[in-house]
C-alpha positions, 0 to 999 in steps of 0.5 A: 526823614533823618537829617542828612550825614553830610549836614550834621558833619558840617554843623559839628565841625563847625561848632566842636572841631576837635571831635571825630565821629563814627558815621556808620553808628548814626542813624537820626540826631536823637539816636546815640552815636559814637564819637571820639575826643582826641583827649579822652577817647570815645563816648556816646551821645545823641547828635542833638545833644552833642550839638546844643551843649555837650563836648565830651563829657570829661570836656564838659567837667574840664571846660564847667571847672574853667568857668567855675574858677573864672567867675568866682564859683569856686578856688584853685584850692578847691578844684586841686582838692576836688580832683585831687590833682596840682595847681599845674596840672589844672592850668596845663589841662585848662590850657587845651580849652 
């Protein structure tokens, strides 16, 4: 029996907050559905993947880069080079997370 939309919606809102969900595309927690990131736009994931660990794919990259920088796994100059951007753009992007 599929988990009720109301239950899934409440769990998503508590965990992520910044996403919108197209509930008309929801079948169950194992079938990909349409979601919307207020920063990067639409994407598809299964609800269970999204809840367990995956924000939007673009947010995930930013969150990884921020963590990697904080833990010393990469330097700011490596991020600037990898993403072909400026240090100020990276700092501005990190401020949104």
